[in-house]
Every structure is written in C-alpha cells, then in structure tokens.
TILO-178147 format. One record per residue: x, y, z of N, C-alpha, C in turn; residue in one letter. Coordinates in steps of 0.2 Angstrom, whole numbers, always signed. Example, Ala and Ser with C-alpha at 12.3 -4.5 7.8 and 13.67 -1.06 7.14 Angstrom:
// residues 2
- +66,-28,+39,+62,-22,+39,+66,-16,+39,A
- +64,-11,+35,+68,-5,+36,+64,+0,+39,S
//
This chain:
// residues 77
- -113,+18,-101,-110,+22,-96,-105,+18,-92,M
- -99,+21,-91,-94,+18,-88,-95,+18,-80,A
- -93,+12,-77,-95,+11,-70,-90,+15,-66,L
- -84,+16,-68,-79,+20,-65,-76,+25,-69,F
- -75,+31,-66,-72,+36,-70,-65,+37,-68,K
- -61,+38,-73,-54,+39,-71,-53,+46,-68,K
- -50,+47,-62,-49,+53,-60,-42,+55,-62,R
- -42,+61,-66,-35,+63,-68,-33,+69,-63,T
- -37,+72,-59,-35,+77,-55,-37,+75,-48,V
- -32,+75,-43,-33,+73,-36,-36,+78,-32,G
- -39,+76,-27,-42,+81,-22,-37,+84,-18,K
- -37,+90,-16,-32,+94,-12,-33,+90,-5,P
- -27,+89,-2,-27,+85,+4,-26,+78,+4,G
- -27,+75,-2,-26,+68,-3,-18,+67,-5,E
- -15,+63,-1,-8,+62,-2,-6,+55,-3,W
- -2,+53,-8,+0,+47,-10,+7,+46,-11,Y
- +10,+40,-10,+17,+38,-11,+17,+34,-18,Y
- +21,+37,-23,+21,+34,-29,+27,+29,-29,C
- +26,+22,-30,+31,+17,-30,+35,+18,-36,L
- +33,+20,-42,+36,+21,-48,+42,+26,-48,K
- +39,+32,-45,+44,+38,-45,+47,+39,-38,H
- +45,+35,-33,+48,+35,-26,+47,+42,-23,K
- +41,+45,-24,+40,+52,-21,+33,+53,-19,K
- +32,+58,-15,+25,+59,-12,+22,+64,-17,V
- +15,+62,-19,+12,+66,-23,+5,+68,-20,E
- +3,+74,-22,-4,+76,-19,-9,+74,-25,E
- -14,+71,-23,-19,+68,-28,-16,+63,-32,G
- -20,+59,-35,-18,+53,-38,-15,+55,-45,P
- -9,+56,-45,-5,+58,-52,-4,+51,-56,E
- -2,+46,-52,+0,+40,-56,-6,+35,-55,C
- -6,+29,-59,-11,+24,-58,-11,+21,-52,P
- -17,+18,-49,-17,+15,-43,-12,+9,-42,A
- -10,+6,-47,-6,+0,-46,+1,+2,-44,K
- +3,+9,-45,+9,+12,-44,+9,+16,-37,D
- +4,+16,-33,+4,+20,-27,+1,+17,-21,R
- +3,+20,-15,+0,+18,-9,-4,+25,-7,F
- -10,+24,-4,-13,+30,-1,-20,+29,-2,G
- -24,+34,+0,-22,+41,+1,-20,+41,+9,P
- -16,+46,+10,-14,+48,+17,-16,+55,+19,Y
- -17,+56,+25,-19,+63,+27,-14,+68,+27,A
- -8,+67,+26,-3,+72,+26,+3,+70,+22,S
- +7,+74,+19,+13,+72,+15,+18,+69,+20,P
- +18,+70,+26,+23,+67,+31,+21,+59,+31,Q
- +14,+58,+32,+12,+51,+33,+13,+47,+26,E
- +12,+51,+20,+14,+47,+14,+21,+46,+13,A
- +25,+50,+16,+33,+49,+15,+35,+43,+19,A
- +31,+41,+24,+32,+36,+28,+29,+29,+26,R
- +26,+29,+20,+23,+24,+17,+27,+17,+17,A
- +33,+17,+15,+37,+11,+14,+39,+9,+21,M
- +40,+13,+26,+41,+11,+33,+35,+8,+36,D
- +29,+10,+35,+23,+7,+37,+22,+0,+34,L
- +24,+0,+28,+23,-7,+24,+28,-12,+28,V
- +34,-10,+29,+39,-14,+32,+37,-16,+39,R
- +34,-11,+43,+31,-13,+50,+26,-18,+50,E
- +21,-17,+45,+15,-21,+44,+17,-28,+42,R
- +22,-29,+37,+24,-35,+35,+28,-39,+41,N
- +31,-36,+45,+35,-39,+51,+29,-41,+56,L
- +24,-37,+57,+19,-39,+61,+15,-46,+58,E
- +14,-46,+52,+10,-51,+49,+15,-58,+49,W
- +21,-57,+48,+26,-62,+47,+26,-66,+54,E
- +26,-62,+60,+26,-64,+66,+20,-66,+70,N
- +14,-65,+66,+8,-67,+69,+6,-74,+68,D
- +5,-77,+74,+4,-85,+74,-2,-87,+70,P
- -7,-82,+69,-13,-84,+65,-12,-85,+58,R
- -6,-83,+56,-4,-84,+48,+1,-90,+47,W
- +2,-94,+52,+6,-100,+52,+3,-106,+53,H
- +5,-112,+50,+2,-118,+51,+3,-120,+59,D
- -2,-123,+62,-1,-125,+69,+3,-131,+70,R
- +4,-135,+64,+8,-141,+65,+15,-140,+63,D
- +17,-134,+61,+23,-132,+58,+25,-135,+52,G
- +21,-138,+48,+22,-141,+42,+22,-135,+36,G
- +24,-137,+30,+24,-133,+24,+16,-131,+23,A
- +16,-125,+20,+9,-123,+18,+7,-128,+12,A
- +1,-128,+10,-2,-132,+5,+1,-130,-2,E
- +4,-135,-5,+7,-134,-12,+14,-133,-11,G
- +17,-133,-5,+24,-132,-5,+27,-139,-3,E
- +33,-140,-5,+37,-146,-4,+43,-145,+1,D
//
C-alpha cells in the first residue's frame, strides 16, 4: 500500500500559484515542485511571488543568518 496518494483533484477553496504556468490555480493542478500554496484566496495566491520577495529580503537582512565575525561562510573562499 502506498504511503502517499497522489491528489489529482484539489479541494475547493485551496488556491495555489503555479511557478511553471505563472498563474493561480484552484486545487493542486500541477506537481508540488512547481507550486506555492495552499493559500486561502485567489488574491493571496496571486501575491505569492511578492510574498517570496518580502520574505527573502527579511531573511537577507536578519542578523541571525549572518556570521558574527563578518567572515565568509564555511566552504566559501
């Protein structure tokens, strides 16, 4: 018996942003590797790329993610 079943039909009210097709989809139409979500509304899913940019900026500017001594990360020269 398979541990995970592939969902071919999404649940109503689940919204995703498809990275491959660059569009909002209701239910998981595309593979998980090609989408962000689920989101509560199509409007929220449409903002997926904006949310990613905002979170990336927050992480890039978060001092907890940087070396305290200002040196290169391990493995970098």
